ZAGULO-847087 format. One line per 4 residues: number of its first residue (from 1); their letters; for each residue x, y, z of N, C-alpha, C. Coordinates in steps of 0.02 Angstrom, whole numbers, m for minus. Example, Ala and Ser with C-alpha at 12.3 -4.5 7.8 and 13.67 -1.06 7.14 Angstrom:
1	as	660 m284 390 615 m225 390 660 m165 390; 642 m112 354 684 m53 357 645 2 394
***
This chain:
1	msag	m4761 m2947 m606 m4729 m2887 m578 m4675 m2863 m626; m4676 m2801 m643 m4629 m2774 m691 m4560 m2766 m660; m4509 m2764 m705 m4440 m2759 m681 m4425 m2693 m648; m4463 m2641 m664 m4447 m2575 m638 m4481 m2559 m572
5	tftp	m4517 m2607 m542 m4553 m2593 m480 m4506 m2573 m423; m4448 m2604 m419 m4402 m2592 m364 m4342 m2551 m387; m4351 m2507 m436 m4297 m2465 m459 m4276 m2416 m404; m4211 m2415 m386 m4188 m2369 m333 m4201 m2296 m350
9	rpga	m4210 m2255 m299 m4219 m2183 m308 m4166 m2148 m266; m4105 m2145 m290 m4051 m2114 m250 m4063 m2040 m239; m4037 m2015 m184 m4045 m1944 m168 m4050 m1934 m93; m4039 m1873 m72 m4042 m1857 m1 m4113 m1856 24
13	apvs	m4122 m1870 88 m4187 m1865 120 m4207 m1791 126; m4270 m1777 136 m4291 m1707 147 m4253 m1676 205; m4239 m1611 199 m4200 m1577 251 m4232 m1583 319; m4299 m1578 321 m4333 m1582 386 m4321 m1649 420
17	rmil	m4321 m1703 380 m4308 m1769 408 m4236 m1775 432; m4190 m1747 395 m4119 m1749 415 m4109 m1710 480; m4142 m1652 487 m4135 m1612 548 m4162 m1650 608; m4220 m1683 600 m4249 m1721 655 m4203 m1780 675
21	aqta	m4176 m1814 625 m4131 m1870 640 m4068 m1846 676; m4040 m1791 653 m3980 m1763 685 m3995 m1738 755; m4055 m1709 763 m4075 m1685 830 m4080 m1743 879; m4110 m1798 857 m4116 m1858 900 m4047 m1884 918
25	letr	m4001 m1886 869 m3933 m1909 882 m3897 m1864 931; m3901 m1798 921 m3868 m1751 966 m3895 m1757 1037; m3960 m1766 1044 m3990 m1771 1110 m3968 m1835 1145; m3966 m1890 1109 m3944 m1953 1139 m3871 m1948 1161
29	mllr	m3829 m1918 1119 m3759 m1911 1137 m3751 m1867 1199; m3791 m1815 1205 m3787 m1770 1263 m3808 m1806 1326; m3863 m1844 1322 m3889 m1877 1381 m3847 m1937 1403; m3806 m1963 1358 m3762 m2018 1375 m3694 m1996 1403
33	ngeq	m3681 m1931 1399 m3617 m1904 1420 m3620 m1888 1494; m3580 m1923 1535 m3583 m1913 1607 m3564 m1843 1628; m3513 m1814 1596 m3491 m1746 1614 m3546 m1696 1599; m3580 m1704 1542 m3633 m1658 1524 m3693 m1666 1571
37	lllt	m3708 m1727 1591 m3763 m1737 1638 m3747 m1705 1706; m3683 m1707 1725 m3663 m1675 1788 m3677 m1600 1785; m3660 m1569 1729 m3669 m1497 1721 m3743 m1478 1713; m3779 m1517 1674 m3847 m1497 1654 m3901 m1518 1704
41	viip	m3889 m1571 1740 m3942 m1598 1784 m3920 m1601 1857; m3865 m1635 1870 m3848 m1651 1939 m3829 m1588 1979; m3784 m1547 1951 m3763 m1487 1988 m3821 m1439 2001; m3862 m1421 1951 m3920 m1377 1966 m3967 m1407 2018
45	alll	m3981 m1472 2013 m4026 m1503 2061 m3997 m1503 2132; m3933 m1518 2138 m3901 m1517 2204 m3899 m1447 2234; m3885 m1397 2193 m3884 m1328 2218 m3954 m1307 2241; m4004 m1327 2204 m4073 m1309 2223 m4091 m1340 2290
49	vlfs	m4077 m1404 2299 m4094 m1438 2361 m4053 m1411 2419; m3987 m1404 2409 m3943 m1383 2463 m3960 m1313 2489; m3964 m1265 2443 m3974 m1196 2466 m4047 m1183 2487; m4093 m1226 2467 m4162 m1219 2490 m4171 m1249 2559
53	avdi	m4134 m1303 2573 m4142 m1338 2636 m4098 m1310 2692; m4040 m1281 2673 m3993 m1256 2723 m3987 m1180 2714; m3992 m1145 2770 m3990 m1072 2768 m3918 m1048 2763; m3891 m1051 2701 m3821 m1031 2690 m3817 m959 2666
57	vdtg	m3861 m941 2620 m3862 m874 2591 m3927 m839 2609; m3923 m777 2629 m3983 m738 2645 m4017 m717 2579; m4074 m746 2565 m4110 m732 2503 m4167 m682 2513; m4169 m651 2572 m4221 m601 2585 m4284 m631 2614
61	agks	m4338 m592 2614 m4400 m615 2643 m4430 m671 2601; m4470 m713 2634 m4503 m768 2599 m4460 m831 2599; m4487 m883 2568 m4452 m947 2566 m4392 m943 2519; m4338 m977 2538 m4278 m976 2497 m4290 m1006 2429
65	vdfl	m4332 m1058 2425 m4343 m1091 2361 m4377 m1045 2311; m4418 m998 2336 m4451 m951 2290 m4401 m906 2255; m4346 m889 2290 m4293 m849 2260 m4247 m893 2218; m4231 m952 2242 m4181 m994 2210 m4205 m1027 2146
69	apgi	m4267 m1050 2145 m4291 m1089 2088 m4283 m1053 2021; m4303 m989 2014 m4293 m956 1950 m4219 m950 1930; m4175 m937 1979 m4104 m933 1964 m4076 m1000 1942; m4098 m1054 1974 m4074 m1120 1955 m4099 m1139 1885
73	lala	m4160 m1118 1868 m4184 m1130 1799 m4141 m1093 1749; m4121 m1031 1766 m4076 m993 1722 m4009 m1028 1716; m3983 m1055 1772 m3920 m1091 1772 m3925 m1153 1728; m3982 m1187 1729 m3991 m1247 1688 m3989 m1229 1614
77	vmst	m4020 m1173 1595 m4018 m1151 1526 m3946 m1136 1505; m3909 m1101 1548 m3840 m1085 1532 m3797 m1147 1527; m3807 m1195 1572 m3765 m1255 1572 m3774 m1295 1508; m3834 m1296 1480 m3847 m1334 1419 m3830 m1294 1357
81	aftg	m3858 m1233 1351 m3850 m1194 1290 m3780 m1167 1282; m3746 m1151 1337 m3679 m1123 1332 m3625 m1176 1347; m3620 m1197 1410 m3565 m1239 1431 m3565 m1306 1394; m3621 m1342 1398 m3625 m1407 1366 m3616 m1404 1291
85	qaia	m3649 m1356 1259 m3644 m1351 1186 m3574 m1330 1164; m3543 m1284 1201 m3476 m1262 1183 m3427 m1320 1186; m3429 m1359 1240 m3382 m1414 1248 m3394 m1468 1195; m3457 m1488 1186 m3473 m1541 1137 m3454 m1519 1066
89	tgfd	m3472 m1458 1047 m3457 m1435 980 m3383 m1425 970; m3348 m1402 1021 m3276 m1393 1016 m3240 m1458 1002; m3259 m1512 1036 m3227 m1577 1024 m3250 m1608 958; m3313 m1596 938 m3335 m1618 871 m3292 m1585 818
93	rryg	m3276 m1523 828 m3234 m1487 780 m3163 m1514 780; m3137 m1528 839 m3068 m1553 844 m3061 m1621 810; m3109 m1666 820 m3104 m1733 792 m3128 m1738 720; m3144 m1682 689 m3163 m1682 619 m3235 m1701 606
97	vlkr	m3276 m1707 659 m3346 m1726 649 m3383 m1672 610; m3373 m1610 629 m3407 m1555 595 m3386 m1552 521; m3322 m1563 508 m3297 m1561 439 m3331 m1615 397; m3337 m1675 424 m3368 m1730 387 m3443 m1719 379
101	lgas	m3476 m1695 431 m3547 m1681 425 m3560 m1624 377; m3513 m1575 375 m3520 m1520 329 m3516 m1541 256; m3484 m1599 244 m3478 m1625 176 m3535 m1673 159; m3579 m1687 206 m3635 m1732 195 m3693 m1694 164
105	plpr	m3746 m1729 144 m3805 m1694 117 m3838 m1646 167; m3822 m1655 232 m3851 m1611 283 m3818 m1542 278; m3856 m1490 260 m3826 m1423 256 m3798 m1401 324; m3749 m1357 321 m3718 m1334 384 m3768 m1297 427
109	walm	m3812 m1257 397 m3861 m1221 437 m3909 m1271 470; m3923 m1326 436 m3967 m1377 464 m3934 m1413 523; m3868 m1422 519 m3831 m1452 575 m3836 m1406 636; m3827 m1341 627 m3833 m1294 683 m3904 m1293 710
113	aakt	m3953 m1299 664 m4023 m1301 686 m4036 m1364 728; m4007 m1420 707 m4015 m1482 745 m3984 m1477 815; m3926 m1445 818 m3894 m1436 883 m3937 m1391 929; m3966 m1340 899 m4010 m1295 937 m4072 m1331 962
117	lsvl	m4103 m1371 919 m4162 m1410 939 m4144 m1460 994; m4084 m1490 989 m4063 m1536 1042 m4056 m1500 1108; m4030 m1439 1107 m4025 m1398 1168 m4095 m1386 1197; m4143 m1368 1154 m4211 m1354 1178 m4243 m1416 1208
121	vtev	m4233 m1474 1177 m4261 m1536 1204 m4232 m1550 1273; m4167 m1542 1279 m4134 m1553 1344 m4159 m1504 1396; m4169 m1441 1376 m4193 m1391 1423 m4264 m1408 1448; m4305 m1433 1405 m4373 m1453 1426 m4369 m1506 1480
125	lqia	m4325 m1556 1470 m4316 m1608 1521 m4288 m1579 1586; m4239 m1534 1580 m4210 m1502 1639 m4263 m1464 1678; m4299 m1422 1643 m4349 m1379 1676 m4403 m1421 1710; m4424 m1475 1677 m4474 m1519 1707 m4448 m1550 1772
129	llta	m4386 m1574 1770 m4357 m1605 1830 m4347 m1555 1886; m4318 m1497 1870 m4305 m1447 1921 m4369 m1418 1949; m4419 m1410 1907 m4484 m1385 1931 m4515 m1435 1980; m4510 m1499 1964 m4538 m1550 2010 m4502 m1549 2077
133	iala	m4436 m1541 2075 m4397 m1538 2138 m4416 m1476 2177; m4421 m1419 2143 m4437 m1356 2177 m4507 m1359 2208; m4554 m1387 2171 m4622 m1393 2199 m4623 m1438 2260; m4583 m1491 2259 m4578 m1535 2317 m4548 m1499 2377
137	lgws	m4507 m1449 2364 m4475 m1410 2418 m4519 m1352 2441; m4579 m1345 2411 m4625 m1293 2433 m4627 m1231 2389; m4603 m1235 2329 m4603 m1178 2284 m4674 m1159 2263; m4688 m1094 2261 m4753 m1069 2241 m4745 m1021 2182
141	pqgn	m4737 m1047 2121 m4725 m1002 2063 m4787 m962 2045; m4774 m903 2016 m4828 m860 1992 m4813 m842 1919; m4850 m795 1891 m4834 m768 1825 m4861 m810 1768; m4850 m784 1708 m4874 m814 1646 m4823 m862 1617
145	plsv	m4841 m925 1604 m4793 m972 1574 m4766 m949 1507; m4806 m910 1469 m4782 m885 1404 m4724 m836 1413; m4727 m796 1466 m4672 m750 1480 m4609 m789 1499; m4618 m843 1537 m4561 m886 1554 m4531 m916 1491
149	aalv	m4575 m941 1447 m4551 m972 1385 m4513 m922 1342; m4537 m860 1339 m4504 m808 1299 m4434 m794 1326; m4429 m788 1392 m4363 m775 1423 m4315 m833 1413; m4341 m894 1419 m4299 m953 1409 m4274 m957 1337
153	llgt	m4317 m942 1289 m4297 m943 1218 m4244 m890 1204; m4254 m830 1232 m4204 m777 1223 m4138 m796 1257; m4142 m824 1316 m4082 m846 1351 m4046 m901 1313; m4085 m948 1285 m4055 m1002 1246 m4019 m974 1185
157	aafs	m4050 m927 1151 m4018 m897 1092 m3953 m861 1111; m3956 m824 1167 m3897 m786 1189 m3839 m833 1207; m3854 m884 1248 m3801 m929 1270 m3777 m975 1213; m3822 m994 1168 m3802 m1036 1112 m3753 m998 1067
161	glgl	m3768 m934 1054 m3723 m895 1013 m3654 m890 1043; m3651 m877 1109 m3587 m871 1143 m3550 m939 1145; m3588 m993 1156 m3558 m1059 1157 m3529 m1079 1090; m3567 m1067 1036 m3542 m1083 969 m3483 m1039 950
165	lmag	m3485 m976 971 m3429 m931 958 m3365 m957 990; m3371 m979 1052 m3312 m1006 1087 m3289 m1071 1055; m3335 m1116 1039 m3317 m1180 1011 m3288 m1174 941; m3309 m1122 904 m3287 m1115 835 m3224 m1073 826
169	tlka	m3198 m1045 881 m3138 m1003 875 m3080 m1027 918; m3094 m1064 972 m3041 m1088 1016 m3028 m1162 1005; m2969 m1185 1027 m2956 m1257 1027 m3001 m1292 1077; m3011 m1357 1067 m3057 m1394 1109 m3037 m1392 1182
173	eatl	m2972 m1400 1197 m2950 m1399 1266 m2961 m1330 1298; m2948 m1278 1259 m2960 m1210 1284 m3034 m1198 1295; m3076 m1225 1250 m3148 m1218 1258 m3172 m1253 1321; m3146 m1313 1333 m3164 m1350 1394 m3149 m1311 1457
177	aaan	m3088 m1284 1460 m3068 m1246 1520 m3107 m1181 1526; m3113 m1144 1470 m3146 m1079 1472 m3220 m1086 1487; m3253 m1135 1458 m3325 m1143 1468 m3340 m1160 1541; m3300 m1204 1571 m3311 m1221 1641 m3295 m1163 1687
181	lvfl	m3243 m1124 1670 m3226 m1066 1711 m3281 m1014 1709; m3306 m1000 1649 m3361 m952 1642 m3423 m976 1680; m3437 m1041 1677 m3494 m1069 1713 m3488 m1055 1788; m3429 m1066 1816 m3419 m1054 1888 m3424 m980 1906
185	lllv	m3394 m938 1864 m3395 m866 1877 m3467 m838 1874; m3504 m859 1824 m3573 m834 1817 m3619 m864 1870; m3603 m924 1893 m3641 m954 1948 m3637 m911 2010; m3576 m886 2023 m3564 m845 2083 m3589 m774 2074
189	gggv	m3574 m744 2016 m3588 m672 2007 m3646 m656 1963; m3688 m705 1947 m3743 m692 1901 m3811 m687 1934; m3814 m682 2000 m3878 m677 2033 m3917 m742 2036; m3883 m798 2026 m3916 m863 2027 m3932 m883 2099
193	ivpm	m3883 m880 2142 m3891 m900 2212 m3883 m840 2259; m3834 m798 2245 m3822 m739 2286 m3860 m680 2257; m3904 m648 2295 m3942 m590 2268 m3895 m535 2245; m3914 m501 2192 m3873 m447 2165 m3862 m392 2215
197	ekfp	m3909 m384 2262 m3903 m331 2312 m3844 m342 2359; m3816 m402 2360 m3759 m416 2403 m3694 m389 2375; m3694 m370 2311 m3634 m345 2279 m3632 m269 2285; m3572 m238 2282 m3568 m165 2283 m3608 m133 2226
201	agvq	m3631 m72 2238 m3675 m39 2189 m3642 m34 2120; m3578 m16 2119 m3545 m9 2054 m3539 m74 2017; m3531 m129 2054 m3525 m195 2023 m3593 m219 1998; m3646 m202 2034 m3713 m223 2015 m3730 m201 1944
205	svlg	m3713 m139 1928 m3731 m112 1862 m3697 m150 1806; m3636 m175 1819 m3600 m214 1769 m3627 m285 1765; m3636 m316 1823 m3661 m385 1825 m3732 m389 1796; m3771 m336 1803 m3839 m336 1777 m3843 m341 1702
209	llpi	m3788 m327 1667 m3787 m330 1594 m3767 m399 1569; m3749 m445 1613 m3731 m513 1593 m3794 m551 1574; m3790 m597 1526 m3850 m635 1506 m3879 m678 1562; m3835 m707 1605 m3861 m748 1659 m3899 m705 1710
213	sals	m3874 m644 1722 m3908 m599 1768 m3976 m578 1741; m3978 m562 1676 m4041 m541 1646 m4091 m598 1646; m4068 m660 1633 m4114 m716 1631 m4139 m734 1701; m4093 m737 1750 m4115 m754 1818 m4159 m701 1848
217	dglr	m4142 m637 1838 m4184 m583 1864 m4251 m581 1829; m4251 m591 1763 m4314 m591 1726 m4360 m647 1748; m4332 m708 1755 m4373 m764 1778 m4398 m753 1849; m4356 m721 1890 m4376 m707 1959 m4433 m657 1961
221	evlq	m4430 m606 1918 m4485 m556 1917 m4550 m588 1896; m4547 m635 1849 m4609 m668 1826 m4633 m719 1876; m4589 m764 1898 m4610 m821 1938 m4617 m805 2012; m4582 m754 2036 m4586 m736 2107 m4632 m677 2119
225	qgav	m4631 m629 2072 m4669 m568 2081 m4730 m563 2036; m4737 m609 1989 m4796 m610 1946 m4796 m557 1891; m4737 m531 1873 m4733 m481 1819 m4753 m511 1753; m4777 m468 1707 m4798 m492 1641 m4738 m512 1600
229	lpwg	m4694 m465 1585 m4632 m480 1550 m4583 m423 1564; m4527 m437 1596 m4478 m385 1611 m4441 m365 1547; m4462 m310 1518 m4436 m291 1452 m4362 m273 1454; m4339 m245 1510 m4268 m228 1515 m4224 m289 1511
233	daav	m4242 m341 1549 m4203 m403 1547 m4210 m437 1479; m4269 m435 1450 m4279 m464 1383 m4236 m428 1332; m4229 m362 1338 m4188 m324 1291 m4115 m343 1297; m4091 m353 1359 m4022 m373 1369 m4009 m441 1337
237	laaw	m4055 m488 1346 m4047 m554 1316 m4050 m551 1240; m4094 m509 1214 m4099 m502 1141 m4034 m473 1112; m4005 m425 1147 m3942 m395 1124 m3886 m447 1124; m3882 m488 1176 m3831 m541 1179 m3844 m592 1124
241	svlg	m3908 m606 1109 m3924 m654 1057 m3898 m630 989; m3911 m567 974 m3889 m539 910 m3813 m539 906; m3780 m516 959 m3707 m512 959 m3675 m582 955; m3700 m628 996 m3670 m694 999 m3681 m734 935
245	lgaa	m3743 m737 912 m3757 m775 851 m3725 m743 790; m3725 m676 788 m3693 m642 732 m3619 m655 729; m3586 m651 787 m3514 m663 789 m3498 m736 774; m3540 m782 799 m3528 m853 786 m3535 m869 712
249	arlf	m3586 m840 679 m3596 m851 608 m3538 m824 567; m3508 m770 590 m3454 m738 553 m3386 m770 565; m3373 m792 627 m3306 m814 646 m3299 m889 654; m3354 m926 653 m3350 m999 666 m3307 m1033 613
253	rwe	m3259 m1073 636 m3215 m1112 592 m3234 m1186 597; m3246 m1217 541 m3269 m1287 541 m3212 m1336 548; m3151 m1314 538 m3093 m1359 542 m3045 m1337 597
***
């Protein structure tokens, strides 16, 4: 055996492999965090079961679960892509994790890509769990799954941009408070549980432009009414995606 057989080959791993490794790490950290699990899994599941089983809010004709399930799916996307990601990234920034990772062979854009993929993996698990619960409660979904996937991807992009913008511009403690406050406000006023028709007409037009309203209404049109793709809601989500991601890319501070 020649002496050069085991000659080291120093250098960074391929970017694709680094992104996958970072994605797996981000996902494990998210799933091990009790506070994040409360936001992403437990609260949406409890809201779905409670408001489907108990007649608290008038959701109109038909079964309550048919109205609630699409809104809860939208809430799950927001809780992961916006609230969870904003809080986790904000504290990573505070403790210098982002600064150290930014100095590693992993490019900064690849780190953001890994965080986004981690969000998508978590959302798949959320949607699978919430769908199983909703079906057990008697949910009868309609529509094209591809339309649902398109709305979820647009919603993820919109909320991710807003979450990263918040995490990259505010202090970690301010991000924690603001993200949870926004979560509660959008839960109440975003058409997730309370139908938009319950709000005054002037307020409806404003609330309808929020990303959570567009996502919940869009999913409801597809899954409850069998629409192909609600282009108006998709356009609202696309606009928020461009604004949020553009602002995050421009204003995000790594230190």
